[in-house]
MARVEX-838079 format. One record per residue (C-alpha): residue number from 0; x, y, z. Coordinates in steps of 0.001 Angstrom, whole numbers, plus 524288, in hexadecimal, padded with zeros to 5 digits. Layout:
BEGIN
<NUM; <X; Y; Z>>
...
REM end
This chain:
BEGIN
<0; <7FFA5; 7FFD7; 7FF80>>
<1; <80509; 80E26; 7FD93>>
<2; <808B4; 815A2; 80559>>
<3; <80241; 821A9; 80040>>
<4; <7F526; 81D39; 800FA>>
<5; <7F779; 81AA2; 81117>>
<6; <7F8E8; 82BAB; 8112E>>
<7; <7EEAE; 833D4; 8157C>>
<8; <7E627; 83C61; 80AB2>>
<9; <7EE2C; 84776; 812DC>>
<10; <7FBDB; 8421B; 8122D>>
<11; <7F883; 83D67; 80352>>
<12; <7F445; 84B39; 80067>>
<13; <80060; 852D8; 80708>>
<14; <80A14; 848C0; 7FFE6>>
<15; <802A2; 84C3D; 7F2CF>>
<16; <80532; 8585F; 7F718>>
<17; <81277; 85674; 7F913>>
<18; <81690; 850D6; 7EE02>>
<19; <819D5; 84449; 7F4F0>>
<20; <80F88; 83B8D; 7ED3A>>
<21; <8073E; 83C27; 7E180>>
<22; <7F933; 83B1B; 7E0D7>>
<23; <7F97B; 82FFE; 7D534>>
<24; <802D6; 82A44; 7DE6C>>
<25; <7F8F9; 82AAB; 7E8C6>>
<26; <7EBBB; 827D2; 7E13E>>
<27; <7F2D5; 81C89; 7DBDC>>
<28; <7F889; 817B9; 7E8B5>>
<29; <7EAE4; 81720; 7ED62>>
<30; <7E471; 80FF9; 7DF7C>>
<31; <7EDD1; 80605; 7E174>>
<32; <7E9DF; 8027D; 7EE93>>
<33; <7DB1D; 803BB; 7E9A2>>
<34; <7DF09; 7F93D; 7E160>>
<35; <7E586; 7F032; 7EB1A>>
<36; <7DCFA; 7F033; 7F603>>
<37; <7CF98; 7F554; 7F0A6>>
<38; <7CBA8; 7E6FB; 7EA92>>
<39; <7CA45; 7E433; 7FA3B>>
<40; <7C641; 7EEA1; 7FF1D>>
<41; <7BC6D; 7F347; 7F472>>
<42; <7BB9F; 803A0; 7F8D8>>
<43; <7BC2D; 806BC; 7E9D5>>
<44; <7B096; 80642; 7E0BA>>
<45; <7B982; 80DC6; 7D496>>
<46; <7C724; 81001; 7D56F>>
<47; <7CA2D; 81C48; 7CD2E>>
<48; <7D6E9; 81C15; 7CB5A>>
<49; <7D9BE; 8225D; 7BCD5>>
<50; <7D1DA; 82E5D; 7C128>>
<51; <7D9BE; 82D93; 7CF7F>>
<52; <7E7F9; 82CA2; 7C8D5>>
<53; <7E2F8; 839BD; 7BE60>>
<54; <7E020; 8430C; 7CB34>>
<55; <7EC4A; 83D43; 7D307>>
<56; <7F53F; 8411C; 7C6BE>>
<57; <7EEFE; 84E0B; 7C4E7>>
<58; <7F111; 8525E; 7D3BB>>
<59; <7FECA; 84C8B; 7D0E5>>
<60; <800C9; 85657; 7C520>>
<61; <7FB58; 86253; 7CB44>>
<62; <80342; 86027; 7D753>>
<63; <810D9; 85E97; 7CEB0>>
<64; <80C59; 86B29; 7C817>>
<65; <80C92; 871D1; 7D4E2>>
<66; <807CD; 881C5; 7D38F>>
<67; <7F9AB; 88551; 7D5BE>>
<68; <7F307; 878EC; 7D185>>
<69; <7FA30; 86F70; 7DA91>>
<70; <7F7A6; 87863; 7E69B>>
<71; <7E8A5; 8797F; 7E246>>
<72; <7E892; 86A50; 7E5ED>>
<73; <7E0DD; 865FF; 7EF61>>
<74; <7E7BE; 85FFB; 7FB8B>>
<75; <7E1DD; 852CF; 7F9B6>>
<76; <7E3E3; 853A9; 7E9FF>>
<77; <7EAED; 8466D; 7E58A>>
<78; <7E479; 83F0B; 7F156>>
<79; <7DC42; 832DA; 7EE34>>
<80; <7CF67; 83297; 7F253>>
<81; <7C24F; 82763; 7EFF6>>
<82; <7B57B; 82A52; 7EE0D>>
<83; <7A8F8; 823D2; 7F291>>
<84; <7A00B; 81E38; 7E7E5>>
<85; <7959B; 82561; 7EB97>>
<86; <79BBA; 8320D; 7E7CB>>
<87; <79AA2; 834DA; 7D8D2>>
<88; <7A843; 835FB; 7D172>>
<89; <7AA21; 839A8; 7C2D2>>
<90; <7B0D1; 82FFD; 7BAA5>>
<91; <7AE66; 824BE; 7C62B>>
<92; <7A1B0; 81AD5; 7C8A1>>
<93; <79B69; 81E2D; 7D335>>
<94; <79258; 81205; 7D871>>
<95; <78FA5; 815A5; 7E5D4>>
<96; <79163; 80821; 7E8BB>>
<97; <7872C; 802E2; 7E163>>
<98; <78369; 7FA0D; 7D44C>>
<99; <7789F; 80642; 7D33F>>
<100; <7848B; 80F49; 7CE5B>>
<101; <78D68; 8053D; 7CB81>>
<102; <79830; 80BF9; 7C03A>>
<103; <78FAD; 8187C; 7BF72>>
<104; <79813; 824C7; 7BD1C>>
<105; <79534; 8313D; 7C2A2>>
<106; <79695; 83C48; 7B84C>>
<107; <79A48; 845F9; 7C4EA>>
<108; <7A35F; 847BE; 7D160>>
<109; <79D88; 849FD; 7DDE4>>
<110; <7A1AB; 85574; 7E41B>>
<111; <7A9B0; 850C7; 7EE1D>>
<112; <7AFFF; 846D4; 7E24C>>
<113; <7B07D; 856B9; 7DA1A>>
<114; <7B971; 85AEE; 7E714>>
<115; <7C173; 84FA8; 7E572>>
<116; <7C4DA; 84FC3; 7D91F>>
<117; <7C7D1; 85F1A; 7D96F>>
<118; <7D1B2; 85CB9; 7E546>>
<119; <7D766; 85078; 7DC25>>
<120; <7D6C4; 844E7; 7E3BE>>
<121; <7D708; 8397D; 7DCA5>>
<122; <7CA72; 8327B; 7DD87>>
<123; <7CE8F; 8231C; 7DFCE>>
<124; <7C0B3; 81E8F; 7DC85>>
<125; <7B4C7; 81C1C; 7E30F>>
<126; <7B1A7; 8145C; 7EFC7>>
<127; <7A910; 809CA; 7F326>>
<128; <79CEB; 80C23; 7FB3E>>
<129; <78FCA; 80560; 8014A>>
<130; <78669; 8082D; 7F540>>
<131; <78046; 81590; 7F428>>
<132; <78661; 81734; 800D8>>
<133; <77E2B; 80D63; 808D1>>
<134; <785CD; 80565; 811F9>>
<135; <78E91; 80696; 81E62>>
<136; <79917; 7FBFA; 81A46>>
<137; <79B75; 7FE17; 80A79>>
<138; <796F6; 7EDE3; 80712>>
<139; <78A17; 7F4CE; 80219>>
<140; <7914F; 7F82A; 7F450>>
<141; <78D70; 7F27A; 7E822>>
<142; <79DBB; 7F18E; 7E6FA>>
<143; <7A0A5; 7E90E; 7F08B>>
<144; <7A3AD; 7ED0D; 7FE66>>
<145; <7B098; 7F406; 802A2>>
<146; <7B88A; 7EF0B; 80D7F>>
<147; <7BF20; 7F3C0; 81970>>
<148; <7D021; 7F45D; 816A3>>
<149; <7D0AE; 7F34E; 8271D>>
<150; <7CAD6; 7E4D4; 82328>>
<151; <7C3B5; 7E2C9; 81580>>
<152; <7B917; 7D8DD; 81D3B>>
<153; <7B274; 7E5B1; 822D5>>
<154; <7A92A; 7EFCE; 81D0F>>
<155; <7B1B6; 7FD70; 81C0D>>
<156; <7A644; 80579; 81ED0>>
<157; <799DD; 80B8B; 81727>>
<158; <7961F; 81090; 80FA0>>
<159; <7A37D; 817A5; 80B70>>
<160; <7AB7D; 80B21; 80DF2>>
<161; <7B2A6; 80CA4; 8012C>>
<162; <7B6FA; 818B7; 804A5>>
<163; <7BB89; 81679; 8109A>>
<164; <7C256; 80953; 80CD0>>
<165; <7CA67; 80ED0; 80275>>
<166; <7CFD6; 81966; 80BA6>>
<167; <7D273; 80EDB; 8176E>>
<168; <7D9CA; 80558; 80C6B>>
<169; <7E176; 8119F; 8084B>>
<170; <7DA25; 81071; 7FA56>>
<171; <7D937; 81FAD; 7FB00>>
<172; <7DC3B; 82920; 80609>>
<173; <7CF8C; 82FCF; 80499>>
<174; <7C159; 82ECB; 7FF4E>>
<175; <7B395; 83318; 8001C>>
<176; <7A708; 82E53; 80623>>
<177; <798B9; 8304E; 8097B>>
<178; <794FA; 830CC; 8152E>>
<179; <783C9; 82E86; 8182F>>
<180; <784B4; 82838; 824EF>>
<181; <79562; 824D4; 8286A>>
<182; <797BD; 81E8E; 81AA9>>
<183; <7A4C3; 825AF; 81A98>>
<184; <7A63B; 8262E; 829B3>>
<185; <7A2B7; 81806; 82B1A>>
<186; <7AD6D; 813E7; 821D2>>
<187; <7B70F; 81CB5; 82660>>
<188; <7B508; 8168C; 8348D>>
<189; <7B63E; 80614; 830E2>>
<190; <7C14A; 80B8B; 827A5>>
<191; <7CAFC; 81158; 8307E>>
<192; <7C887; 81C88; 8290D>>
<193; <7C327; 82A5B; 827FB>>
<194; <7B6AC; 83053; 824F0>>
<195; <7B013; 83D29; 82337>>
<196; <79F55; 84031; 822ED>>
<197; <79F6E; 84DD3; 8227A>>
<198; <7962D; 857BD; 8252C>>
<199; <78982; 856EA; 81BEF>>
<200; <7899C; 85F51; 80ECC>>
<201; <798A0; 86303; 813E0>>
<202; <79D79; 8594B; 8074E>>
<203; <79690; 85968; 7FB2F>>
<204; <78BFA; 84CF3; 7F708>>
<205; <78A71; 8513C; 7EA6B>>
<206; <78F37; 844DF; 7E2B9>>
<207; <78EB6; 83C14; 7ECC9>>
<208; <78369; 831E9; 7EA15>>
<209; <7779D; 83580; 7F4AF>>
<210; <7752B; 82962; 7FD12>>
<211; <76E8E; 8328E; 80869>>
<212; <76EF1; 83FD7; 80437>>
<213; <76D94; 84656; 811F2>>
<214; <779CC; 83D4B; 81988>>
<215; <783C6; 83954; 80D59>>
<216; <790B8; 842D7; 80F3E>>
<217; <79DA2; 840F5; 8069F>>
<218; <7A8DB; 83F70; 80D9D>>
<219; <7B820; 83AD6; 810B8>>
<220; <7BC4D; 82FB3; 81327>>
<221; <7CD34; 82F22; 817DD>>
<222; <7D698; 82A98; 81EAE>>
<223; <7D845; 835B8; 827FD>>
<224; <7D12E; 83FB1; 82D17>>
<225; <7D865; 849A2; 825FC>>
<226; <7D8BA; 8429F; 81B04>>
<227; <7C7B5; 84252; 81A95>>
<228; <7C7DF; 850C2; 81EB4>>
<229; <7D05E; 854FE; 81303>>
<230; <7C6F8; 84BC3; 80937>>
<231; <7BB6E; 85182; 8115C>>
<232; <7C14D; 860B1; 80E1D>>
<233; <7C133; 85EFA; 7FFB9>>
<234; <7B4A3; 85998; 7FDAF>>
<235; <7ADC1; 862E9; 8061F>>
<236; <7A67D; 86DFF; 8028D>>
<237; <798DB; 87432; 7FD16>>
<238; <794CA; 86D80; 7F1FF>>
<239; <78970; 875F2; 7EA92>>
<240; <78671; 86878; 7E423>>
<241; <78088; 861A2; 7F080>>
<242; <776B9; 86906; 7F501>>
<243; <77A76; 864DD; 803AF>>
<244; <78703; 868D7; 8042A>>
<245; <78BC8; 872D5; 80E05>>
<246; <78F6A; 8808F; 80883>>
<247; <79BDF; 88197; 811ED>>
<248; <7A94F; 8845C; 81100>>
<249; <7B2B0; 876FB; 81407>>
<250; <7B931; 875AF; 82004>>
<251; <7C7ED; 8705B; 82259>>
<252; <7C60E; 86290; 8251C>>
<253; <7D3E1; 8603E; 82240>>
<254; <7D8F7; 86AE8; 82D16>>
<255; <7CDD2; 8662A; 835C7>>
<256; <7D47A; 8593D; 8357A>>
<257; <7E0CB; 85D34; 83785>>
<258; <7DB07; 86035; 845BA>>
<259; <7DC94; 855FB; 84FB6>>
<260; <7DC48; 85E5D; 85AFC>>
<261; <7CE5C; 85A62; 8642B>>
<262; <7D04D; 860A1; 871C5>>
<263; <7C5B0; 866D1; 87576>>
<264; <7BC58; 8608C; 86B4D>>
<265; <7AE74; 85B0B; 86F41>>
<266; <7AC65; 84CBD; 86A3E>>
<267; <7A161; 8464B; 86BEC>>
<268; <79E95; 83949; 86E08>>
<269; <7909C; 834D1; 8670F>>
<270; <7883B; 82C88; 871F3>>
<271; <78155; 823B1; 867D2>>
<272; <78DBF; 8236D; 85EEC>>
<273; <793F9; 818AE; 866C2>>
<274; <790AA; 80BBD; 86E75>>
<275; <786AE; 802BD; 86AD9>>
<276; <78A5B; 7FC23; 85D35>>
<277; <79765; 800C0; 85D40>>
<278; <7A298; 7F7F5; 85C72>>
<279; <7AA56; 7F73F; 86C41>>
<280; <7B74B; 7FA59; 86382>>
<281; <7B319; 8066F; 8591A>>
<282; <7AD93; 80CA0; 867CC>>
<283; <7BAC9; 80900; 86CC2>>
<284; <7C3AA; 80FF5; 862A9>>
<285; <7B80C; 81B57; 863C4>>
<286; <7BB6C; 81EBD; 87204>>
<287; <7C8CB; 81CF8; 86E05>>
<288; <7C71D; 826E7; 86523>>
<289; <7BE75; 82F8F; 871FD>>
<290; <7C9CE; 82DAB; 879BF>>
<291; <7D3BC; 83275; 87010>>
<292; <7CC86; 83F16; 86CEB>>
<293; <7C9CA; 8424C; 87C07>>
<294; <7D875; 840B4; 87D94>>
<295; <7DB3B; 84A69; 8744A>>
<296; <7D27E; 854E2; 87B32>>
<297; <7C5A7; 852C4; 87462>>
<298; <7B958; 8537E; 87CC3>>
<299; <7B099; 8464B; 87B5D>>
<300; <7A3B7; 846F0; 87E92>>
<301; <79723; 83F39; 87DFB>>
<302; <78AE9; 8436D; 87426>>
<303; <77EFA; 83E76; 873AD>>
<304; <7776E; 83CD7; 865A8>>
<305; <76A6B; 834CD; 86944>>
<306; <764B4; 83465; 85B7C>>
<307; <770A5; 82E97; 85645>>
<308; <768B9; 82294; 85B2F>>
<309; <75FBC; 823DC; 84D04>>
<310; <76A77; 828B7; 844E6>>
<311; <76C60; 81A9A; 83D8F>>
<312; <75E42; 819C8; 83C08>>
<313; <75C50; 82863; 83697>>
<314; <766EA; 8255F; 82CFE>>
<315; <76404; 81BF6; 827AF>>
<316; <75586; 82081; 823CB>>
<317; <75AF5; 82D05; 81F5B>>
<318; <765F4; 827D1; 8176F>>
<319; <75D00; 81D03; 8109F>>
<320; <7523A; 825D3; 80F68>>
<321; <75CAE; 82E55; 806E7>>
<322; <76362; 823AF; 8018E>>
<323; <756E8; 81F77; 7FB09>>
<324; <75479; 829EB; 7F57D>>
<325; <7622B; 82D82; 7EFCE>>
<326; <7625D; 82017; 7E9C9>>
<327; <754BF; 82004; 7E348>>
<328; <75B30; 826BC; 7D6EE>>
<329; <763AB; 818EC; 7D671>>
<330; <75899; 812F9; 7CD2E>>
<331; <75DAC; 80E36; 7C111>>
<332; <75531; 81A10; 7B9E4>>
<333; <75F2A; 8256A; 7BF8D>>
<334; <76AE0; 82031; 7C390>>
<335; <77137; 814AA; 7C5CA>>
<336; <77228; 8068B; 7BF6A>>
<337; <7653F; 80218; 7B6C9>>
<338; <7605A; 7F43B; 7B997>>
<339; <7552E; 7F071; 7B22B>>
<340; <74DE8; 7E7F6; 7B79E>>
<341; <74C9C; 7D743; 7B4F4>>
<342; <74006; 7D8F3; 7AE9D>>
<343; <736B1; 7E1C8; 7A760>>
<344; <730CB; 7EB53; 7A787>>
<345; <73B2B; 7F519; 7A8E0>>
<346; <7369D; 800E4; 7B01E>>
<347; <73D0E; 809E5; 7B897>>
<348; <73960; 8058C; 7C449>>
<349; <73C82; 7F7DC; 7C115>>
<350; <74B08; 7FD98; 7BC19>>
<351; <74C0E; 8057F; 7C866>>
<352; <748E3; 7F9B8; 7D044>>
<353; <7524E; 7F069; 7CA02>>
<354; <75B10; 7FB8A; 7CA28>>
<355; <75A64; 7FF56; 7D894>>
<356; <75A58; 7F117; 7DB94>>
<357; <768A2; 7EC67; 7D4AF>>
<358; <76DE1; 7F970; 7D7A7>>
<359; <76E0C; 7FA7E; 7E694>>
<360; <77246; 7F22B; 7F070>>
<361; <76C2B; 7EF16; 7FC08>>
<362; <76FDB; 7F8FE; 805B0>>
<363; <76D9E; 8024D; 7FB63>>
<364; <75DED; 7FB10; 7F9D8>>
<365; <75CFD; 7FB4C; 808A0>>
<366; <75ED1; 80953; 80B07>>
<367; <755EE; 80DB5; 7FEB1>>
<368; <74B31; 805B4; 80533>>
<369; <74E0E; 808A9; 81314>>
<370; <74E4F; 8189A; 80DA2>>
<371; <741DD; 8175D; 80746>>
<372; <73A45; 81184; 80F66>>
<373; <73D0D; 81C79; 81876>>
<374; <7392C; 8270B; 80F12>>
<375; <72C69; 81EEE; 80C5F>>
<376; <71FE9; 82760; 80E1E>>
<377; <71BE4; 82350; 81C3F>>
<378; <727FA; 81FD1; 82102>>
<379; <73078; 82CEA; 81C62>>
<380; <72E2F; 83532; 82AF3>>
<381; <72E84; 82838; 831E6>>
<382; <73B95; 824E0; 82B75>>
<383; <74318; 82F41; 8263E>>
<384; <73C9E; 83AC9; 82B26>>
<385; <740EA; 834E5; 83965>>
<386; <74E83; 8311B; 83540>>
<387; <750D3; 83F1C; 83125>>
<388; <74C26; 84624; 83EC2>>
<389; <75676; 839F3; 845C1>>
<390; <760B6; 84304; 83AD5>>
<391; <75C6D; 84EC2; 84134>>
<392; <75DCD; 849E4; 850D0>>
<393; <76ACE; 84563; 84CB9>>
<394; <76F1B; 85186; 84726>>
<395; <76A62; 8590F; 85211>>
<396; <771F3; 84EFF; 85AF3>>
<397; <77ECB; 8512C; 853BF>>
<398; <77BDA; 860D2; 85604>>
<399; <7797C; 85BF1; 864C3>>
<400; <78620; 854EC; 865E4>>
<401; <78E90; 85F00; 85EC1>>
<402; <78BBD; 86A67; 86860>>
<403; <79383; 8615D; 87390>>
<404; <79C7C; 85AF9; 86A2C>>
<405; <7A6AE; 860D1; 85EC3>>
<406; <7A5BD; 8545A; 8579F>>
<407; <7A04C; 8455F; 859D3>>
<408; <7A6EE; 838DF; 859FD>>
<409; <7A284; 82A4D; 85849>>
<410; <7A6A0; 81E2E; 85341>>
<411; <7A486; 81E82; 845BE>>
<412; <7A04A; 80FFB; 842DA>>
<413; <799B5; 8084E; 84D60>>
<414; <7A415; 7FB6A; 84787>>
<415; <7AE91; 7F94A; 8417F>>
<416; <7AE25; 7F319; 833F8>>
<417; <7A624; 7E72E; 832A2>>
<418; <7A828; 7DC09; 8293C>>
<419; <7A267; 7DD24; 81BA0>>
<420; <79434; 7D7FD; 81A2E>>
<421; <79204; 7D70C; 82A8E>>
<422; <787CE; 7E258; 828F9>>
<423; <7824D; 7DDC5; 81A46>>
<424; <77603; 7D94C; 8204D>>
<425; <772C7; 7E2A4; 82A5E>>
<426; <7718E; 7EFBC; 827A0>>
<427; <76EA5; 7F4C6; 83496>>
<428; <77C48; 7F123; 83929>>
<429; <78264; 7F5C4; 82EA3>>
<430; <77B5D; 8044B; 82E0C>>
<431; <77F20; 8050A; 83D02>>
<432; <78CD5; 80739; 83849>>
<433; <789BB; 81400; 835D9>>
<434; <7837F; 81832; 842CA>>
<435; <78EBC; 81FEA; 846D5>>
<436; <78FEF; 82785; 8392A>>
<437; <7806A; 82A9C; 83658>>
<438; <77F1D; 835A1; 83DC6>>
<439; <787F5; 83E05; 83915>>
<440; <781A8; 83C8F; 82B06>>
<441; <772FC; 83FBA; 832D7>>
<442; <77865; 84B5F; 837E9>>
<443; <78161; 84FB4; 82B9B>>
<444; <78E53; 851EB; 834F4>>
<445; <79B67; 84EA9; 83252>>
<446; <7A17E; 8436D; 836DA>>
<447; <7AF81; 83C23; 8352B>>
<448; <7B522; 82D04; 83862>>
<449; <7C1D9; 82BB4; 83B5C>>
<450; <7C900; 81FE8; 83FC2>>
<451; <7C748; 81D50; 84E78>>
<452; <7D114; 81174; 84E76>>
<453; <7CE31; 80283; 84DE1>>
<454; <7C688; 7F83C; 8531D>>
<455; <7C863; 7EB2F; 8504F>>
<456; <7D174; 7EF8B; 84783>>
<457; <7C8BD; 7F6DD; 83F95>>
<458; <7C5FB; 805EC; 83DC6>>
<459; <7BC1C; 80CF5; 84738>>
<460; <7B852; 819B2; 843F9>>
<461; <7B509; 82626; 84AA6>>
<462; <7AB6E; 82FF9; 84691>>
<463; <7AC44; 83E7F; 848EB>>
<464; <79F2A; 84883; 84745>>
<465; <79E7B; 85736; 8465A>>
<466; <7945B; 86155; 84408>>
<467; <79154; 862B4; 83695>>
<468; <79BBE; 86A47; 82FAC>>
<469; <7A557; 86773; 83A64>>
<470; <7AAA4; 85DAF; 8306A>>
<471; <7B8B1; 86413; 83425>>
<472; <7B62D; 86053; 8419E>>
<473; <7B31C; 85155; 83EE6>>
<474; <7C318; 852DA; 83929>>
<475; <7C729; 857C0; 844D4>>
<476; <7C1D1; 84FBD; 84D89>>
<477; <7C641; 841DF; 845FE>>
<478; <7D334; 847B5; 84273>>
<479; <7D43E; 848AD; 851A2>>
<480; <7D105; 83A4A; 854C4>>
<481; <7D936; 833FE; 84836>>
<482; <7E3CC; 83CCE; 84D1C>>
<483; <7E36C; 837B4; 85A45>>
<484; <7E093; 8281B; 85629>>
<485; <7EB5E; 8286E; 84CEC>>
<486; <7F53D; 82DAA; 8592E>>
<487; <7EECA; 82277; 86043>>
<488; <7EFCC; 81893; 8577F>>
<489; <7FB2A; 81BAC; 850A5>>
<490; <7F646; 81B1B; 8445D>>
<491; <7E835; 81EAF; 83C5E>>
<492; <7DF96; 81373; 83AE5>>
<493; <7DE93; 81477; 82ADD>>
<494; <7EC27; 810E9; 82B4A>>
<495; <7EBE3; 8045B; 8326F>>
<496; <7E317; 7FFBF; 828A6>>
<497; <7E7BC; 7F161; 8237D>>
<498; <7ED67; 7F2AE; 81482>>
<499; <7E708; 7EC06; 80B69>>
<500; <7EBDF; 7E0D6; 804EF>>
<501; <7EDEC; 7E5E7; 7F701>>
<502; <7E5EE; 7DCF4; 7EE3D>>
<503; <7E896; 7D4AB; 7E5C1>>
REM end
């Protein structure tokens, strides 16, 4: 394995700027790594080698020329990145992990992809996910499950397991994901990486294929807090193409990630996000993180968020309702593959039925049915309307908690990565993996997952949450814990991942 790919993105950027390495050399090292190990990991659905190397060569030419063009390059120019296959990318297939969109080529770029192209980050390819982001384990992809680089018999989290696994396996230093109920943070927790869910509306969703529009948010995946902050800073900002985009300037997330002092910071431990359902080893690592923060001068307080008890049920009603509406367009007439019925007559209704039966997987069908039922006449107020009321109560619980704490903290996931197939036949057990991450999406606030050590030889995540528009605060807190843990252990969690055997 090349030493180049084990550098952090910030270190790669510094060496590129100093002329110590070339972007072509760096990009090729990652492409070689993908060729060596992705047959086992299955993090990528499409590898974009030719275009990535062209972009890298362009960056090298501009740097070699010097002058104003070299000075104008973005600090991350030449550092490779991967993109979740839910985010449309011109010139590459975008499948959403579904047979419904197999081979579909977008005629335009998502806003975040446009920003990445303008900054000249070579795009390595598109990463695997649960179909249309519906899942917590990346086992629901139509193109096979992604495997966890720490133990390839286990899940990498979901729905963005492909992005997290690519970063953890040194196939990419940076990646983009989407987070609807924890789909960036939960994979980060179980792969020993960093994942951020930005404040809702602070990163454009234009070009992200919608699952639940009031919950979805694009965000960064990386190996360090600083790397995540630098990528977040690049993709953030107002976008007139997104009606939910916040018309506000982008704070200096990279600067916030450089601050590791927590003396005097009030950190609220969420009473409801620990205890029953959480593995003992996960809670033990969480308590150790709290003690490190306390020893560094942070004030640890307990906060009560009673409405969180109902968050899981409210989330799955709201998410499924919005998903059933967003999935209606994939009918073989407007969008998606077209499948004709086996027997005549060939009517529009029967074409739609045959297309959706063949094009959607079981989990997508399950959520469409649940959402359609919740939105149906006679049940709307009882289910969807009630879930929205719970959402308001959760937002109020957060407001009360932040009155006594600067940031909140909890485990990111109640368990370490579980074996592939263990929960596929038990949807409720699968949904419980998101119990700690869902409240942030319902409230629209920022949250980050950072590695919290190892339990049973597998990574554990610690989550920080801040008030809306407080993204800089989660990077500040996340960096502080990251440094404390690294100083205590002597080596970062991400650097301890077992090296993958080179594919034959």
